[in-house]
N, C-alpha and C positions, 0 to 999 in steps of 0.2 A: 803134147803141145802145151806151151805156156804163153801167157801174155803179161807184159810188164806195164803197169800204169802207176805213175807217181811213186816210184821206187819200191812198189809192191809187186812181186811176181805171183801171178795167179797160176798155179800148176794144175788145177782141176777145172777144165773148161767144157762145158756142155751147151749145145744149141737145141733148143726146142723149135723145130722148123714149123710145126703147126701153129704154135702161139707166137712165133717170131721173137723168142726171148733167148738172150745169150747169158748164161750163168758163169761167172768167173768166181773161183774160190781158191783160197789158200788152204790146201789140205782138205779136211773133212767139212762139207757144207754145214754139218750140225754145230760146228764151232762158233758160228755166228749166232749171238744171242741178243744183240741190240741193233736196231735198224733206224735209218734215216732215209729221207727222200731227197733227191737231187732236184734242183729247179727245173731240169729238163724232163722230169718224170721217171728217171731211173731210180734205183734203190741201192743202198750200200749197207753192209753188215759189219759189225765189229764183234770181236771176241770178248770174253769176260774182262780182259785187261784193257780194253779200249782200242785195240789194234784193228786196222782195216783188214778184214779177211774175206769180204764178198762184195761183189757187184753184180747186179742184174740189170742188163741193158734191154730196155723194152723197145721192140720193133727195129732192131739193128739193120736187118736186110732192107726194110722199107726206107730207113733213114739214109743208108748208103745209096740206094737208088735215087733218092730225091736230092740229096745235098752232097754226096761223095765223101761224107765224113760224119762222125759222131762226135758231138760236143758233150762233155761232162763237166760238171762243177762239183768237186768233192767237198762235203761239209768239213769245215775246219774245227777241230777239237783240240783243246789244250788240256794236257793232264797236269797234275799237281807239281811234277818235276819241272815242267816248262815255266810255271808262274810262281812257284814257291818263294824264290828270292825276291821277287817284286812285292809279294804279300808281306813277307817278313820286313822288308824295307819301309813299307808303308805303316807298319804297326808302331 
């Protein structure tokens, strides 16, 4: 099973029913080396290159029962390639 969010396909999906946590990973979960929190309390993980590779959704079953949906806000990260031309132009 896989889940696609924001153009990232998470092919390693595990649900911890006891803790009500859904773990979504691209490949090996150990590839996530940098982490951020979402405003909703969920967590995201990035690999060494800064690519989104993991999401941990906290209490997804409870949220679906309460709201019928899960809202997530992914942190926005800009890498050097995305802003390098603007930095060079300002110099």
